[in-house]
C-alpha positions in Angstrom: 4.8 29.1 1.6 5.0 25.6 0.3 4.5 22.4 2.0 8.1 20.6 2.0 6.0 18.0 -0.3 5.1 19.7 -2.6 7.1 19.2 -5.4 6.6 15.4 -5.3 5.7 12.8 -7.8 2.0 12.0 -6.8 1.1 8.6 -7.6 -1.7 6.4 -6.8 -1.3 2.9 -6.5 -4.0 0.0 -6.6 -3.2 -3.3 -5.4 -2.9 -4.8 -8.6 0.7 -2.0 -9.3 1.7 -2.4 -5.3 6.0 -3.5 -5.8 7.9 -4.5 -2.8 9.7 -1.4 -2.6 6.1 0.5 -2.0 4.7 -2.7 0.6 7.8 -2.6 2.3 7.9 1.4 2.5 4.2 0.7 4.4 5.2 -1.9 6.6 8.1 0.1 7.4 5.5 2.9 8.5 2.5 1.4 9.7 4.7 -1.8 11.9 1.1 -2.8 13.6 -1.1 -2.2 10.0 -2.6 1.5 9.7 -6.3 2.9 11.3 -8.9 5.2 10.3 -6.4 7.8 11.3 -4.0 6.8 8.0 -6.2 7.4 6.0 -7.1 9.9 3.7 -9.5 10.2 1.3 -10.5 12.0 -2.3 -12.2 12.2 -5.3 -10.7 11.0 -8.7 -10.3 12.3 -11.8 -13.5 10.0 -12.4 -15.0 11.8 -9.4 -14.6 8.8 -7.3 -14.2 8.5 -3.5 -10.7 6.8 -2.6 -9.6 5.3 0.3 -5.8 5.7 0.6 -3.0 5.7 2.7 0.3 8.2 2.1 3.8 7.1 2.1 6.6 9.1 0.7 9.9 8.5 -1.1 12.6 11.0 -1.5 11.0 12.3 -4.9 7.4 11.0 -5.2 4.4 10.5 -2.6 2.6 7.4 -3.0 -0.9 6.9 -2.1 -1.8 3.2 -1.8 -5.9 2.4 -2.2 -7.0 0.9 1.3 -8.4 -2.9 0.2 -8.6 -6.1 2.4 -6.1 -7.0 0.1 -3.2 -4.9 1.1 -4.1 -5.6 4.8 -3.8 -9.0 4.5 -0.4 -8.6 2.9 1.0 -5.4 4.9 0.0 -8.9 8.2 1.4 -11.6 6.6 5.2 -9.4 5.4 8.2 -10.4 5.4 10.9 -9.7 3.5 12.2 -12.4 2.6 9.1 -13.3 -0.1 10.4 -10.4 -2.4 14.3 -11.2 -2.6 14.1 -12.8 -6.0 12.0 -9.6 -7.4 13.6 -6.0 -8.8 12.1 -3.5 -6.2 10.0 -1.7 -9.4 8.6 -5.6 -10.0 4.5 -4.9 -10.1 4.0 -8.6 -10.6 6.0 -10.1 -7.4 3.2 -9.1 -4.7 0.5 -11.6 -5.4 -2.8 -11.6 -4.5 -3.0 -13.1 -0.8 -5.3 -15.9 0.2 -8.5 -14.7 1.1 -10.4 -18.0 1.7 -7.9 -18.7 4.3 -7.9 -15.3 5.8 -11.9 -15.5 5.8 -11.4 -19.6 7.8 -8.8 -17.7 9.7 -11.5 -15.3 11.2 -14.1 -18.5 12.3 -10.9 -19.9 14.6 
């Protein structure tokens, strides 16, 4: 018996390749952020341990690598920030201001 997602294309996405479409799907699926129960761990082709969260579209299963940048970007997500970009523009999602986030942790 095959799983319903067995025929999906599988794509591993690093933060620097994150698109507005995938980011929106992540925020929709994990509106309060993801936790350890949502993280999938596996070894890649280089035998490196990868931790990712999963989102599925009609034809693709995306495994988005977990990172502090991803968490901050999801926390600060505003759909209006991406209105002027194409959904598949991998340069639209910018690195969050990590220094400001660290300062917020100490307030």
